[in-house]
C-alpha positions, -999 to +999 in steps of 0.1 A: +000+000+000+015+033-009+017+061+017-010+083+002-035+054+003-025+047+039-030+083+048-064+085+031-075+053+049-064+067+083-081+100+076-113+083+067-111+062+099-105+093+120-136+110+105-157+079+111-145+076+147-152+113+153-188+108+141-192+078+163-179+096+193-202+126+187-232+103+187-220+086+219-215+119+236-251+129+230-263+096+244-240+099+274-251+134+281-287+123+282-278+094+305-260+118+328-291+140+330-313+110+339-288+099+366-287+133+382-325+138+380-332+104+396-306+109+423-320+143+432-354+129+440-363+133+477-374+097+480-361+065+495-349+054+460-333+088+455-314+086+488-302+051+479-291+063+444-270+091+460-254+066+484-245+043+455-231+072+436-211+083+467-198+048+473-162+040+466-172+008+449-179+004+412-214+000+400-204-034+386-191-046+420-223-033+438-245-050+413-226-083+416-227-083+454-264-075+453-270-103+429-285-083+401-274-075+365-255-043+359-283-033+334-309-036+362-287-013+384-282+012+357-319+013+349-326+019+386-298+046+389-313+064+358-348+062+372-360+041+344-376+015+367-378+006+404-366-025+421-382-049+446-375-040+483-354-071+489-331-059+461-330-024+475-319-039+508-291-058+491-280-027+472-278-007+504-256-034+520-234-036+489-230+002+489-221+001+526-250+022+538-278+018+564-312+029+554-333+044+582-367+060+583-379+088+605-415+098+612-424+132+598-435+157+624-472+161+623-485+195+613-503+216+638-539+224+632 
């Protein structure tokens, strides 16, 4: 292969890779927005999502210890679906957190 053909082939590959990366960046930006929105929820699941994000363990390690697929954990973290309470318990343990509930103060009047 002559040098000009090699250069042309490399240039074509760089352009294709750049287009692929641009598409992936858009997808990752949307995923990041979903992750932040779901973690911001003032719910039990939102608190657990924040604890998982704050954990020093990888999501893959947390999913494995909790006995669920990484896709199920990712869907939960993005707020795409909920998980059964026994799975939430295992996720909390795997993330190294304790979930506690407090009674809300009753409003006067």
